[in-house]
C-alpha positions in Angstrom: 87.0 111.9 66.3 86.1 109.1 68.7 83.4 107.7 66.2 85.6 108.0 63.0 88.5 106.1 65.2 86.0 103.7 66.2 84.6 102.8 63.1 87.9 102.5 61.7 88.9 100.2 64.3 85.6 98.0 64.0 87.3 97.6 60.1 90.5 96.7 61.3 89.1 94.3 63.6 87.2 92.3 61.2 89.1 92.8 58.2 91.9 91.0 60.0 89.9 88.2 61.1 89.5 87.8 57.1 93.1 88.7 56.2 94.2 85.7 58.6 91.6 83.4 57.5 92.6 83.7 54.1 96.3 83.8 54.1 97.0 81.9 57.3 94.4 79.1 56.9 97.0 76.4 55.9 98.2 76.2 59.7 94.9 74.5 60.3 96.2 71.6 58.5 99.4 72.0 60.9 100.0 70.8 64.6 98.3 72.6 67.2 101.4 74.7 68.3 101.1 76.6 64.5 97.6 77.2 65.3 98.0 78.4 68.4 101.0 81.2 66.8 98.3 82.2 64.1 95.9 83.0 67.2 99.2 85.0 69.1 99.7 87.0 65.8 96.3 87.9 65.4 96.1 89.0 69.1 98.9 91.1 68.7 97.8 92.6 65.3 94.1 93.9 67.3 96.4 95.8 69.9 98.5 97.1 67.5 95.6 98.7 65.7 93.6 99.6 69.0 96.2 101.5 70.2 97.5 102.9 66.9 94.1 104.1 65.7 91.5 104.0 68.9 94.6 105.3 71.3 93.5 102.4 73.6 96.8 100.5 75.2 96.7 97.2 77.1 98.7 97.0 80.5 99.5 93.8 82.2 99.5 94.0 86.1 100.6 91.6 88.9 102.7 89.4 86.4 104.4 87.8 89.5 101.2 85.9 90.0 100.2 84.7 86.5 100.3 81.0 86.3 103.0 78.7 83.9 101.8 75.4 82.3 99.0 73.7 84.3 96.4 75.6 86.3 93.4 77.4 86.5 92.3 81.1 85.8 89.2 83.1 86.6 89.0 86.6 84.6 86.2 89.4 85.1 84.1 90.0 81.7 83.5 93.5 81.0 84.6 93.5 76.5 85.2 91.9 73.7 88.9 92.5 74.2 88.9 89.4 77.0 89.2 87.1 74.7 91.5 88.8 73.0 94.3 89.5 75.5 95.0 85.7 76.8 96.6 84.9 73.3 99.0 88.0 74.5 99.3 87.4 78.2 99.6 83.1 78.3 101.6 80.6 76.6 99.2 78.3 75.5 95.6 79.3 76.9 92.3 77.2 76.7 89.1 79.2 77.0 86.1 78.5 78.0 83.8 80.0 75.4 80.4 80.2 74.2 79.0 77.9 71.1 78.3 81.0 69.4 81.8 82.7 69.3 83.0 79.0 67.7 81.4 79.4 64.3 82.8 82.8 63.4 85.1 82.6 60.6 88.7 82.3 61.5 88.2 83.1 65.1 86.1 80.0 65.4 88.1 77.8 63.1 91.4 78.5 64.7 89.6 78.1 68.2 88.5 74.6 67.4 91.7 73.4 65.9 93.4 74.8 69.3 90.9 72.5 70.8 89.3 75.7 73.0 86.2 74.7 75.5 83.5 75.3 73.5 80.2 75.9 76.0 76.6 75.2 74.9 75.3 77.4 77.1 71.4 75.9 76.9 73.0 72.6 77.6 73.0 72.7 81.3 74.1 70.0 83.0 75.1 68.3 80.2 77.4 71.2 79.1 78.8 71.5 82.6 80.1 67.8 82.6 81.5 68.0 79.3 83.1 71.5 80.3 84.7 69.7 83.3 86.0 66.9 81.4 87.9 68.8 78.7 89.2 71.0 81.2 90.6 67.9 82.7 91.9 66.6 79.1 93.5 70.2 78.3 95.5 70.3 81.9 96.8 67.5 81.4 98.2 69.0 78.4 100.0 71.3 80.7 97.9 74.5 79.6 96.3 76.9 81.9 92.0 76.7 81.8 91.0 80.3 81.2 87.2 80.9 82.1 84.8 84.2 82.0 82.8 83.1 85.8 80.2 85.5 84.8 79.7 83.9 81.4 78.6 87.0 79.9 80.1 90.3 79.4 78.7 93.0 82.1 79.1 96.7 82.3 81.7 98.0 85.1 79.2 98.6 88.1 76.7 96.0 86.8 76.0 93.7 90.0 78.0 90.4 89.4 76.2 86.8 88.7 78.9 84.1 88.6 77.6 80.7 87.2 78.5 77.6 89.0 80.9 76.7 86.1 84.1 78.0 87.6 83.2 76.2 90.8 82.7 72.8 89.0 86.1 73.5 87.2 87.9 74.5 90.6 86.4 71.3 92.5 87.4 68.8 89.8 90.9 69.9 89.0 91.9 70.4 92.2 93.9 73.4 91.5 94.4 76.7 92.9 92.5 79.7 90.7 94.1 82.7 90.0 91.5 85.4 89.8 92.1 88.2 86.9 90.8 92.2 87.7 89.8 94.4 84.8 88.5 98.0 83.5 88.4 97.0 80.0 84.9 97.5 79.5 85.3 101.7 80.4 86.8 101.9 77.1 85.5 98.8 75.0 82.1 98.1 75.8 80.2 95.3 76.4 77.7 96.5 74.1 78.3 99.2 70.7 81.1 100.1 68.5 82.6 103.2 70.2 86.0 102.2 71.9 88.0 105.4 73.8 91.6 106.1 74.4 93.0 105.2 77.6 94.9 102.1 79.5 92.5 98.6 79.7 94.7 96.8 83.2 94.4 93.0 83.3 95.5 92.5 87.3 96.5 89.0 88.0 96.0 88.5 91.7 96.9 86.5 94.4 95.6 82.8 93.8 93.1 80.6 95.7 94.1 78.2 97.5 93.2 74.7 95.8 90.8 73.1 99.2 88.2 75.8 99.7 84.6 74.5 99.8 82.4 75.7 96.9 80.1 78.2 98.9 83.4 80.2 100.1 85.4 79.5 97.2 82.6 81.7 95.0 82.3 84.2 98.0 86.4 84.7 97.9 86.4 84.4 93.8 84.1 86.9 93.5 85.4 89.9 96.5 88.5 89.3 95.0 87.6 90.4 90.8 84.7 92.7 92.0 87.0 94.6 94.5 89.8 94.9 92.6 87.7 95.1 89.1 86.3 98.4 90.8 89.0 100.0 92.2 90.3 100.0 88.7 87.5 101.5 87.3 87.6 104.2 89.9 91.2 104.7 89.4 91.5 104.7 84.9 94.9 105.2 84.3 96.0 108.8 82.1 96.6 107.9 78.1 
């Protein structure tokens, strides 16, 4: 039954991209807020299917730590679901994403229209400079910058590998950094098509102050995210 439900949901996911792309593509010709509204509607549509078809619901915790307006948010990355939920829980998120996502029909079109920060990981130092410059611009537009410090999805329990991009943004933007922990990879794995019923939790943690040196900042960020994510993985919520 899990396999069948997973297949139905995968069809729901990708058909919804095609449907929204065809029906709501005129929003690409309108202002930023209209395109962002489409992204938010699609994200809610995906979560509706996830709960209805798979039996997987999403729960947000620590919302008292969720920043409003210009901010830096760094999240654990275990699942494609992590790329969808910011549109549900944040007003006008700006995701730092790999360029491979920017070429996807619908998702990529609207990502470019809503001025997400697209990173070419093969460009190394040049990509880092571009990310910081665009991060400064988006922050000036009062948008929260949402980054995955590991850069790619990792299975729960795998040793973390935090990249320097988040430290560059933290230093240059001179803002507190709000960590986010999750156990989403237990239910929507990094690889494969199977989805499992349960509760995928996203927990906003207390922000890290803005004036730490790079080394202590990276150590504190990793400690907070990994400790909270391991705790969530060890105590999955009942359906």
